[in-house]
C-alpha positions in Angstrom: -28.9 -13.7 17.3 -32.1 -14.4 19.4 -32.5 -15.8 23.0 -35.4 -17.8 24.4 -36.2 -19.0 28.0 -36.3 -22.9 28.2 -36.7 -25.3 31.2 -36.5 -28.9 32.1 -39.6 -31.1 32.6 -39.8 -30.1 36.1 -40.1 -26.5 35.6 -36.8 -25.7 37.4 -33.3 -24.4 36.4 -34.1 -21.9 33.8 -31.5 -21.2 31.2 -30.9 -19.0 28.3 -30.2 -20.4 25.0 -29.1 -18.9 22.0 -29.6 -20.0 18.2 -28.5 -18.4 14.9 -31.5 -16.9 12.8 -31.2 -19.9 10.4 -32.1 -22.4 13.2 -35.5 -22.8 14.8 -35.4 -22.0 18.5 -35.5 -25.2 20.6 -39.0 -25.4 22.3 -39.9 -22.1 21.0 -43.6 -22.6 21.5 -43.0 -23.4 25.1 -44.8 -21.2 27.9 -42.7 -18.7 29.7 -41.2 -19.9 32.9 -43.1 -19.1 36.1 -41.4 -21.2 38.8 -37.9 -19.4 39.4 -37.1 -21.7 42.5 -35.2 -20.5 45.5 -32.7 -17.7 46.1 -29.8 -20.1 45.7 -31.1 -21.6 42.8 -31.9 -18.1 41.2 -28.3 -17.0 41.9 -26.8 -20.0 40.3 -29.1 -19.6 37.5 -27.9 -16.0 36.9 -24.4 -17.1 36.8 -25.1 -19.7 34.4 -27.2 -17.1 32.3 -24.2 -14.7 32.4 -21.8 -17.5 31.1 -24.1 -18.3 28.4 -24.6 -14.8 27.3 -20.8 -14.1 27.1 -20.4 -17.2 25.1 -23.2 -16.3 22.8 -21.8 -12.7 22.6 -18.4 -13.9 21.6 -19.3 -16.7 19.2 -19.8 -14.3 16.3 -16.4 -12.7 16.8 -14.7 -16.2 16.8 -16.7 -17.2 13.8 -15.8 -14.2 12.0 -12.1 -14.6 12.8 -12.4 -18.2 11.6 -14.1 -17.0 8.3 -11.3 -14.3 7.6 -8.6 -17.1 8.2 -10.5 -19.4 5.8 -10.6 -16.6 3.2 -7.0 -15.9 3.8 -6.0 -19.5 3.2 -8.0 -19.7 0.1 -6.5 -16.6 -1.2 -3.0 -17.9 -0.2 -3.7 -21.2 -2.3 -4.9 -19.1 -5.2 -2.0 -16.8 -5.2 0.5 -19.6 -4.8 -0.9 -21.5 -7.7 -0.9 -18.4 -10.0 2.2 -16.6 -9.0 4.3 -18.7 -6.3 6.9 -16.7 -4.5 10.6 -15.6 -4.6 13.2 -15.9 -2.1 16.4 -13.7 -1.4 19.7 -15.3 -2.5 21.7 -15.9 0.4 25.3 -16.6 -1.1 25.8 -12.8 -1.9 29.4 -12.5 -3.3 30.6 -16.1 -2.2 31.6 -17.0 -5.5 34.7 -15.4 -7.6 32.3 -15.2 -10.6 29.6 -13.3 -8.7 32.3 -11.0 -7.2 33.7 -10.1 -10.7 30.2 -9.5 -12.1 29.9 -7.2 -9.2 32.9 -5.2 -9.9 32.3 -5.0 -13.7 28.8 -3.8 -13.1 29.6 -0.8 -11.2 33.0 0.1 -12.9 32.5 3.2 -15.2 35.9 2.7 -16.6 34.7 -0.2 -18.7 33.1 2.0 -21.2 34.2 4.2 -24.2 33.8 7.3 -22.3 35.2 6.1 -19.0 32.1 7.4 -17.3 29.2 5.0 -18.0 28.7 1.7 -16.1 25.8 -0.9 -16.2 24.6 0.7 -13.1 24.3 4.1 -14.8 21.1 3.0 -16.2 19.8 1.0 -13.2 20.0 3.1 -10.1 19.5 2.1 -6.5 17.4 5.0 -5.8 15.1 3.7 -8.5 15.0 0.2 -7.5 17.2 -1.0 -10.3 15.4 1.1 -13.0 15.9 4.6 -14.2 13.5 7.4 -13.3 14.4 9.2 -16.7 12.2 8.2 -19.6 15.3 7.2 -21.6 18.7 6.5 -20.3 21.9 7.9 -21.8 24.6 5.6 -23.0 28.3 5.9 -23.3 28.1 7.8 -26.7 25.9 10.6 -25.2 22.7 9.0 -26.9 19.4 8.4 -25.4 18.3 4.6 -25.4 15.3 3.9 -27.7 13.2 2.6 -24.8 12.8 3.0 -21.1 15.3 1.1 -18.8 13.4 -1.6 -16.7 14.7 -2.7 -13.3 17.4 -5.1 -13.1 16.1 -6.6 -10.1 14.7 -10.1 -10.4 15.0 -9.9 -14.3 17.3 -12.9 -14.7 14.3 -15.2 -14.1 12.8 -14.0 -17.4 13.1 -16.1 -20.6 14.0 -13.2 -22.5 15.0 -9.2 -21.8 14.2 -5.9 -23.0 11.1 -4.6 -24.2 11.1 -6.4 -27.5 12.2 -9.7 -25.9 15.3 -9.6 -28.3 17.9 -10.8 -25.7 17.9 -14.5 -24.8 19.4 -14.1 -21.4 21.2 -11.9 -19.0 24.5 -12.9 -20.5 23.3 -12.1 -24.1 22.3 -8.8 -23.0 25.6 -8.2 -21.3 27.7 -9.1 -24.0 25.7 -7.2 -26.4 26.0 -4.2 -24.4 29.9 -3.8 -25.0 28.9 -2.4 -28.4 25.6 -1.0 -27.2 25.3 1.0 -23.9 29.2 0.7 -23.2 29.9 2.4 -26.5 32.8 0.2 -27.7 33.3 0.0 -31.5 33.9 -3.8 -31.0 33.8 -6.4 -28.5 37.5 -6.7 -28.9 37.9 -3.2 -28.0 36.0 -3.8 -24.7 38.2 -6.7 -24.0 41.3 -4.7 -24.5 40.0 -2.2 -22.0 39.6 -4.8 -19.3 43.1 -6.1 -19.9 44.4 -2.6 -19.4 42.4 -2.2 -16.3 44.0 -5.3 -14.7 41.3 -7.6 -14.6 43.2 -10.6 -15.6 43.6 -12.0 -11.9 39.9 -11.5 -11.1 38.9 -13.5 -14.5 41.4 -16.2 -13.7 39.8 -16.8 -10.1 36.3 -16.8 -11.7 37.3 -19.1 -14.8 40.4 -20.9 -13.6 40.1 -23.7 -16.5 40.3 -21.3 -19.2 43.7 -20.4 -20.6 42.7 -17.0 -21.8 39.8 -16.1 -19.3 39.1 -12.4 -20.5 36.7 -13.1 -23.2 33.2 -11.4 -24.0 31.4 -14.7 -23.2 33.2 -14.6 -19.7 32.5 -10.9 -19.0 28.8 -11.5 -19.8 28.4 -14.6 -17.7 30.1 -12.9 -14.8 27.7 -9.9 -15.0 24.6 -12.4 -15.3 25.8 -14.2 -12.2 25.9 -11.1 -10.2 22.4 -9.9 -11.4 21.0 -13.1 -10.5 21.8 -12.3 -7.0 19.5 -9.2 -7.0 16.2 -10.7 -5.9 13.8 -8.7 -3.8 11.3 -10.8 -1.9 8.4 -8.6 -0.5 5.3 -8.6 1.5 3.4 -10.8 -0.9 5.9 -13.5 -0.7 5.7 -13.6 3.2 1.8 -13.8 2.8 2.2 -16.8 0.4 4.7 -18.4 2.8 1.9 -18.2 5.5 2.1 -14.8 7.3 -1.5 -13.4 7.3 -0.4 -10.3 8.6 2.0 -9.6 5.7 -0.7 -7.9 3.7 -3.1 -5.4 4.9 -6.9 -6.0 4.4 -6.9 -3.5 1.6 -3.8 -5.1 -0.1 -5.7 -8.5 0.1 -8.8 -7.0 -1.5 -6.5 -5.7 -4.1 -5.1 -9.0 -4.8 -8.5 -10.4 -5.3 -9.3 -7.5 -7.7 -6.1 -8.0 -9.5 -6.9 -11.8 -10.1 -10.8 -11.3 -10.7 -10.3 -8.4 -13.2 -7.9 -10.3 -15.4 -4.6 -8.7 -14.6 -3.1 -12.2 -13.9 -3.8 -13.3 -17.3 -0.5 -11.8 -18.4 1.0 -10.8 -15.2 1.6 -14.2 -13.8 4.4 -16.2 -12.5 6.7 -15.4 -9.5 7.8 -12.0 -11.3 4.0 -11.0 -12.1 5.0 -10.9 -15.7 8.1 -11.1 -17.8 7.3 -14.5 -19.2 5.4 -13.6 -22.4 5.2 -11.1 -25.5 1.8 -9.6 -25.7 0.2 -7.0 -28.0 0.0 -3.5 -26.2 -3.6 -2.1 -27.0 -5.9 -5.1 -27.5 -8.9 -3.2 -27.7 -7.7 0.3 -28.1 -4.7 1.9 -29.6 -2.2 2.5 -26.5 -1.1 5.8 -27.6 -4.5 7.4 -27.3 -4.2 6.8 -23.7 -0.6 7.1 -22.9 -0.3 10.2 -24.8 2.9 8.7 -26.4 5.0 11.2 -28.5 6.1 8.4 -30.8 4.0 5.2 -32.0 6.4 2.3 -31.4 5.7 -0.6 -33.5 7.2 -3.1 -31.0 8.7 -6.5 -32.2 7.8 -5.6 -35.7 10.9 -3.2 -35.7 13.3 -6.2 -35.4 11.3 -9.2 -37.1 9.7 -6.9 -40.0 6.7 -9.0 -39.6 3.2 -7.4 -39.6 1.9 -9.8 -37.2 4.5 -8.6 -34.5 3.3 -4.9 -34.6 2.8 -3.7 -31.2 4.0 -6.7 -29.5 5.9 -6.1 -26.3 7.4 -8.3 -23.6 5.0 -8.2 -20.6 6.9 -6.3 -18.0 7.5 -7.6 -14.7 5.6 -6.0 -11.7 8.0 -6.5 -9.0 8.9 -3.2 -7.4 6.7 -1.5 -9.8 5.4 1.0 -7.2 9.1 2.4 -7.4 10.1 2.1 -10.9 8.2 4.9 -12.6 7.9 6.2 -15.2 5.8 3.3 -16.9 5.6 1.5 -20.3 8.1 0.9 -23.0 8.5 5.0 -23.5 8.1 6.2 -20.0 5.1 8.0 -21.1 3.1 7.6 -17.8 4.5 8.9 -14.4 2.0 7.6 -12.0 1.0 4.0 -11.1 -2.7 4.6 -10.6 -2.9 6.1 -14.2 -0.8 3.2 -15.6 -3.5 0.7 -14.0 -6.3 2.7 -15.5 -4.8 2.8 -18.9 -4.2 -1.0 -18.8 -7.7 -1.7 -18.0 -8.9 0.6 -20.8 -6.6 -0.6 -23.6 -6.1 -4.2 -22.7 -9.4 -5.2 -21.1 -11.8 -2.5 -22.5 -12.8 -1.5 -19.0 -13.3 1.8 -17.3 -12.2 1.2 -13.8 -13.7 2.9 -10.9 -11.3 5.0 -8.4 -11.8 2.4 -5.5 -10.9 -0.5 -7.9 -7.7 1.3 -9.2 -6.7 2.2 -5.6 -7.2 -1.2 -4.5 -5.0 -2.7 -7.1 -2.4 -0.2 -6.5 -2.4 -0.9 -2.8 -1.8 -4.6 -3.7 1.0 -3.7 -6.1 2.9 -1.8 -3.3 3.1 -5.1 -1.5 5.4 -6.2 -4.3 8.1 -3.8 -3.2 11.1 -5.6 -1.7 14.1 -4.1 -0.2 17.2 -3.1 -2.3 19.7 -6.1 -2.2 22.7 -5.1 0.2 25.1 -6.1 -2.5 23.6 -3.5 -4.9 26.6 -1.3 -4.7 30.3 -1.3 -5.7 32.4 -3.9 -3.9 32.8 -3.1 -0.2 29.9 -0.5 -0.2 26.2 -0.5 0.7 23.5 1.0 -1.5 23.0 4.7 -1.5 19.6 6.4 -2.0 
């Protein structure tokens, strides 16, 4: 900013005018002022000069704030278009179906060993995931792939790393003979009858003459899991709160978008909506150090074109759900980000770029739902 003296045609009432460097100074070629008038005129002139100086000094700050606000608004519009936002479920345990699902989810007795529940592979302290590389089922066997978080998962069109479950209900019903360890679904239903669940099933499904069925068991679990949403700072930003994200997180969001991460990790869950090849430009195991090469969906479809295809994981709460990838082979988020840039985009990311993206991903961490605990209890960490 530059300042020039100026005066009117009589040569009185000097003032200081300011201009931005891109503008020509008004009457810049005018001769310096020589008639400074009386003492009173000089006093009034100095007051005017001070006011103009203060305005001139404040203007860059005001314009800077306006510019930042404009940039935030543009980022918000872009984020809303690419991702949208999620909101917490307010109904909680209001419906009998949800209440039944909550009871079933935490009941270790509904398993072949009497010690394993759905919650055994989705711990509260791990934000609904499992910090172990592989979970242990009711038969004492390790799962074939890492257990992802249950939070927000019901919004996905398919579940599990291979996308081989069509819905939460499909997954829950299959778990009777899977993680719960029963030799048949009928054996699981018999256990529910022995545990006196009939009244709760009748409350949840009053129109069914025989309400304890594998389908109703699955629907109740899916209804409860659908309440486990975790809105975060990012959602508050999209809703209009500029202060919800730090400057570093906003920069990370811009980098996340411009780098190409949003090409697969889009939608309100930041992923979970598609199946993609892991290792587009480089074999993934060369970077992850995986002990076993997993062929992905080819394992179930037996089609070569499905080799190394996996469901794109959600990134909601990703800062809290290590280890990463289908085999839990990577235990740090910054390393996971670097690996993805290498094997999917063919880029070597600088440390500050990785740190910026990680800072943004931390803004996707929400609070653990208050109903993520056995009936009548609160979550424990």
